[in-house]
C-alpha positions as CSV (number, residue, x, y, z in Angstrom):
1,M,22.9,-6.1,-23.1
2,S,24.5,-2.8,-22.8
3,K,27.3,-2.7,-20.3
4,D,25.3,0.6,-19.1
5,T,22.6,-1.4,-16.8
6,A,21.1,2.1,-15.8
7,T,19.8,2.9,-18.8
8,L,17.5,1.2,-21.8
9,P,19.8,-0.1,-24.7
10,R,19.3,1.4,-27.9
11,S,17.9,-2.1,-29.5
12,T,15.5,-2.0,-27.0
13,W,13.8,1.6,-28.7
14,L,11.6,0.7,-31.4
15,L,10.0,-2.2,-29.3
16,L,9.8,0.2,-26.3
17,A,7.6,2.7,-29.0
18,T,5.8,-0.3,-29.9
19,L,4.6,-1.4,-26.8
20,T,3.8,2.4,-25.5
21,L,1.4,2.8,-28.5
22,G,-0.2,-0.7,-28.6
23,W,-1.1,-1.1,-24.6
24,G,-1.6,2.3,-24.1
25,M,-4.7,2.2,-26.7
26,N,-5.5,-1.0,-25.1
27,W,-7.2,0.5,-22.0
28,P,-10.3,2.4,-24.0
29,M,-10.4,-1.1,-25.9
30,I,-10.9,-3.3,-22.8
31,K,-13.4,-0.6,-21.4
32,M,-15.5,-1.2,-24.8
33,A,-15.2,-4.9,-24.7
34,V,-16.4,-5.9,-21.6
35,T,-19.4,-3.7,-22.4
36,D,-21.0,-7.1,-24.4
37,I,-18.8,-9.8,-23.5
38,P,-18.7,-11.6,-20.0
39,I,-14.8,-10.5,-18.2
40,W,-13.7,-14.5,-17.8
41,T,-14.5,-15.3,-21.3
42,F,-13.7,-11.9,-22.9
43,R,-9.7,-13.1,-21.3
44,A,-9.7,-16.7,-22.0
45,L,-10.5,-15.6,-25.8
46,C,-7.6,-13.2,-25.5
47,T,-5.2,-15.1,-23.5
48,L,-5.8,-18.7,-25.4
49,V,-6.2,-16.9,-29.2
50,G,-3.0,-15.2,-28.0
51,A,-1.1,-18.3,-27.0
52,A,-2.3,-19.5,-30.9
53,G,-0.4,-16.6,-32.6
54,I,2.2,-16.6,-30.4
55,F,3.3,-20.0,-31.3
56,A,2.8,-19.7,-34.7
57,I,5.1,-16.8,-34.8
58,A,7.6,-19.1,-32.8
59,R,7.0,-22.0,-35.6
60,F,7.4,-19.8,-38.2
61,G,10.7,-18.2,-37.0
62,G,11.9,-21.9,-36.8
63,H,11.9,-22.6,-32.9
64,S,10.7,-25.7,-31.4
65,L,7.9,-25.9,-28.9
66,R,9.8,-27.9,-26.8
67,V,10.5,-26.7,-23.0
68,P,13.1,-28.5,-20.7
69,R,11.5,-30.6,-18.4
70,A,13.3,-28.8,-15.6
71,E,11.4,-25.2,-16.8
72,W,7.8,-26.0,-16.7
73,K,7.5,-25.5,-13.1
74,L,9.1,-21.8,-13.7
75,I,7.0,-21.2,-16.7
76,L,3.7,-21.9,-15.0
77,L,4.8,-19.8,-11.8
78,M,5.0,-16.8,-14.0
79,S,2.2,-17.2,-16.0
80,V,0.0,-17.2,-12.9
81,F,1.3,-14.1,-11.9
82,N,1.9,-12.4,-15.5
83,V,-1.4,-13.8,-16.7
84,T,-3.5,-15.4,-14.8
85,L,-4.0,-12.6,-12.1
86,W,-3.4,-9.8,-14.0
87,N,-5.8,-10.1,-16.6
88,V,-8.5,-11.0,-14.4
89,L,-7.8,-8.4,-11.6
90,V,-7.1,-5.7,-14.6
91,T,-10.6,-6.2,-16.4
92,Y,-12.9,-6.4,-13.3
93,G,-11.1,-3.6,-11.8
94,I,-11.6,-1.3,-15.2
95,R,-15.1,-1.9,-15.3
96,M,-15.9,0.0,-11.9
97,M,-13.3,2.9,-13.0
98,P,-12.5,4.8,-15.7
99,A,-10.1,3.4,-18.6
100,G,-7.6,6.1,-17.9
101,R,-7.4,6.4,-14.5
102,S,-7.3,2.3,-14.5
103,A,-3.9,2.9,-16.6
104,I,-2.4,5.2,-14.3
105,L,-2.8,3.0,-10.9
106,A,-2.0,-0.4,-13.0
107,Y,1.4,1.2,-14.0
108,T,2.4,2.2,-10.4
109,M,4.2,-1.1,-11.8
110,P,7.8,0.0,-12.2
111,L,7.2,1.1,-8.1
112,W,7.1,-2.7,-7.5
113,T,9.5,-4.0,-9.8
114,V,11.9,-1.9,-8.9
115,L,11.5,-2.6,-5.1
116,F,11.0,-6.5,-5.8
117,S,13.9,-6.0,-7.8
118,S,15.9,-4.5,-5.5
119,V,15.0,-7.2,-2.6
120,F,15.2,-10.3,-4.3
121,L,17.8,-9.9,-7.5
122,N,20.1,-7.3,-6.1
123,E,20.1,-4.9,-8.4
124,T,21.5,-1.8,-7.3
125,L,19.1,1.2,-6.9
126,T,21.4,4.0,-8.9
127,R,20.6,7.6,-8.0
128,R,19.0,7.8,-11.9
129,R,17.0,5.2,-11.3
130,L,15.7,6.5,-8.2
131,L,15.3,10.0,-9.8
132,G,13.2,8.3,-12.6
133,V,11.1,6.4,-10.1
134,G,10.5,9.5,-8.5
135,L,9.7,11.7,-11.9
136,G,7.6,9.1,-13.1
137,M,5.6,8.4,-9.8
138,S,5.3,12.0,-9.4
139,G,3.3,12.4,-12.7
140,L,0.8,9.6,-11.8
141,A,0.4,11.0,-8.3
142,L,-0.5,14.4,-10.3
143,L,-3.0,12.4,-12.4
144,L,-4.4,10.8,-9.2
145,G,-5.2,13.6,-7.6
146,D,-8.2,14.8,-9.9
147,S,-9.6,11.0,-9.1
148,L,-9.5,11.0,-5.8
149,V,-13.0,11.3,-5.2
150,A,-14.0,8.9,-7.9
151,I,-11.3,6.1,-6.2
152,G,-13.0,7.0,-2.9
153,G,-16.3,6.1,-4.6
154,A,-15.0,2.7,-5.6
155,P,-12.0,1.5,-3.7
156,G,-12.7,-2.0,-4.3
157,G,-11.6,-1.4,-8.5
158,A,-8.3,0.5,-7.1
159,I,-7.4,-2.0,-5.1
160,L,-7.9,-4.9,-7.8
161,I,-5.7,-2.7,-10.5
162,V,-3.0,-1.8,-7.6
163,T,-3.0,-5.3,-7.0
164,A,-2.8,-6.5,-10.5
165,A,0.1,-4.2,-10.9
166,M,2.0,-6.0,-7.9
167,T,1.8,-9.7,-9.7
168,W,2.8,-8.6,-12.7
169,S,5.8,-6.4,-11.5
170,F,6.5,-9.8,-9.4
171,G,5.9,-12.1,-12.5
172,T,8.7,-9.5,-14.2
173,M,11.4,-9.9,-11.5
174,L,11.3,-14.4,-11.4
175,M,11.6,-14.0,-15.1
176,K,14.9,-12.1,-14.2
177,K,15.8,-13.9,-11.2
178,Y,15.1,-17.5,-13.1
179,P,16.3,-17.3,-17.0
180,L,14.8,-19.6,-19.2
181,S,16.5,-21.6,-22.1
182,V,13.8,-21.2,-24.3
183,P,13.2,-18.0,-27.1
184,T,11.2,-15.5,-26.2
185,T,8.3,-16.4,-28.7
186,V,8.1,-20.0,-27.0
187,F,8.2,-19.2,-23.8
188,T,5.5,-16.2,-24.1
189,G,3.1,-18.8,-26.3
190,W,2.9,-21.0,-23.0
191,N,2.8,-18.4,-20.6
192,L,-0.7,-17.3,-22.2
193,L,-1.6,-20.4,-22.8
194,L,-0.8,-21.6,-19.3
195,G,-2.1,-18.5,-17.8
196,G,-4.8,-18.5,-19.7
197,I,-6.3,-22.3,-18.8
198,P,-7.4,-21.3,-15.2
199,I,-9.3,-18.2,-17.0
200,A,-11.3,-20.5,-19.1
201,I,-12.2,-22.6,-16.5
202,G,-13.4,-19.9,-14.6
203,A,-15.1,-18.6,-17.9
204,L,-17.1,-22.1,-17.8
205,I,-18.1,-21.7,-14.2
206,M,-18.8,-18.0,-14.0
207,D,-20.1,-16.6,-17.0
208,P,-23.6,-17.2,-18.6
209,P,-23.7,-19.9,-21.2
210,H,-25.0,-17.8,-23.9
211,W,-24.0,-14.9,-25.3
212,K,-26.1,-11.8,-25.9
213,P,-25.3,-10.2,-29.1
214,I,-22.2,-7.7,-29.0
215,G,-21.9,-4.4,-30.6
216,M,-19.5,-3.3,-33.0
217,P,-17.3,-1.4,-30.1
218,A,-17.3,-4.5,-28.3
219,A,-16.1,-6.6,-31.6
220,I,-13.4,-3.8,-32.4
221,G,-12.2,-4.2,-28.6
222,L,-11.9,-7.8,-29.1
223,T,-10.5,-7.8,-32.1
224,Y,-7.8,-5.4,-30.6
225,N,-6.9,-7.3,-28.1
226,L,-6.5,-10.4,-30.0
227,I,-4.2,-9.1,-32.4
228,V,-2.0,-6.2,-31.0
229,A,-2.4,-6.5,-26.8
230,F,-1.8,-10.2,-26.6
231,I,0.2,-11.6,-29.8
232,L,2.1,-8.5,-31.1
233,C,2.7,-6.5,-27.0
234,H,3.0,-9.5,-25.2
235,W,5.9,-10.5,-27.3
236,V,7.7,-7.2,-27.3
237,W,7.6,-6.9,-23.8
238,F,9.0,-10.3,-22.7
239,K,11.5,-9.5,-25.7
240,I,12.4,-5.9,-24.0
241,V,12.8,-7.9,-20.4
242,T,15.3,-10.1,-21.4
243,L,17.2,-7.4,-22.8
244,A,17.1,-4.9,-20.2
245,P,17.3,-5.0,-16.2
246,A,13.8,-5.4,-14.9
247,G,13.5,-2.2,-13.4
248,V,14.7,-0.1,-15.9
249,S,12.6,-2.2,-18.6
250,A,9.6,-1.1,-15.8
251,L,10.6,2.4,-16.0
252,G,10.6,2.6,-19.3
253,T,6.8,1.7,-19.9
254,L,6.2,4.8,-18.4
255,M,4.7,6.6,-21.4
256,I,1.7,3.7,-21.5
257,P,-0.6,5.6,-19.1
258,C,-0.5,8.9,-20.8
259,V,-1.5,7.4,-24.0
260,A,-4.2,5.7,-22.4
261,I,-5.5,8.7,-20.9
262,F,-5.3,10.6,-24.9
263,S,-6.7,7.2,-26.4
264,G,-9.7,7.5,-23.7
265,M,-10.1,11.3,-24.6
266,L,-10.4,10.1,-28.5
267,I,-12.1,7.0,-28.5
268,L,-14.2,7.5,-25.3
269,G,-14.9,11.1,-25.1
270,E,-12.7,11.6,-22.2
271,R,-11.1,14.9,-21.5
272,P,-7.8,15.4,-20.4
273,G,-6.6,18.7,-17.8
274,W,-3.9,20.6,-16.9
275,T,-2.6,18.1,-14.4
276,D,-2.4,15.3,-17.3
277,F,-0.6,17.5,-19.4
278,S,1.9,18.5,-16.3
279,A,2.1,14.6,-15.9
280,L,2.8,14.3,-18.7
281,G,5.9,16.4,-18.6
282,L,7.4,14.4,-15.3
283,I,6.7,11.2,-17.2
284,V,8.9,12.4,-20.3
285,A,11.4,13.8,-17.6
286,A,11.4,10.1,-16.0
287,L,11.9,8.2,-19.3
288,A,15.0,10.3,-20.3
289,T,16.6,8.8,-16.8
290,V,16.7,5.2,-18.7
291,L,16.6,6.2,-22.7
292,I,19.6,9.4,-22.1
293,P,23.0,7.2,-21.4
294,P,25.0,9.6,-18.6
295,R,28.4,10.9,-19.4
296,R,30.2,8.5,-16.6
297,Q,29.4,5.7,-15.2
298,E,27.6,6.3,-11.9
299,S,27.7,5.6,-8.3
300,P,25.1,3.6,-6.1
301,S,22.9,5.7,-4.1
302,P,24.3,5.8,-0.4
303,S,21.0,4.1,0.8
304,R,22.5,0.9,-0.3
């Protein structure tokens, strides 16, 4: 890992770009998929097929799928936060709100991750990191300004998605607090499998026993989720977290809601306004605080 823990290591930049595009475009894809596919069934397919794909990558890379006995409880706990709760809460929430606005709420994750990391990991709240949080959250708040009425009309959706953001962030913090000995691919596969089993059980209980025929948009959304969002992007995310501090890696994802906004425009016909472009500038500035190394080692915030 880079000695400079205030910025993202250069080795993660390409990974971050892949993650940004992959997960950013996934928000309208989720919206498309759940128009015809029951929520629990959709997420069960995503997690279980994603697990199979990640395991295949691990085996292709020559990794054993064995996990030390002492680490099973940790992987199970992380899977509950990063997979089970996140996927169910987000998918229910996105059905109640536009895809772009849902992504904006979900990516309050950096705020929660920085706070959790400060409390539980004793990660220093440097001035640059606080500046990054402030700029990024200002951009998200600006985007939220136009959707206050919509959120007021569907508070349940907003609460579900913000809660999902908190669960993901807490799971990310656990990954840094309790590092595991297994390779990233192996951990990701077990994370998806163990987190997906409760969702599959929920599908058997909650969803109707017979599917209606699904249209082409739902089929495209499902396929994208299976291959890109769950196999490729999950592996990339956990790889980034192993290479960078939790708070910094979360800040690096702030471009994802911007990609979600514009992909929603292209795919679902949503139209961004001046607030979207202003927020984009703020979020790019936030990214600069973690991507551009400082000229000298900065001191911690006086508040610490």
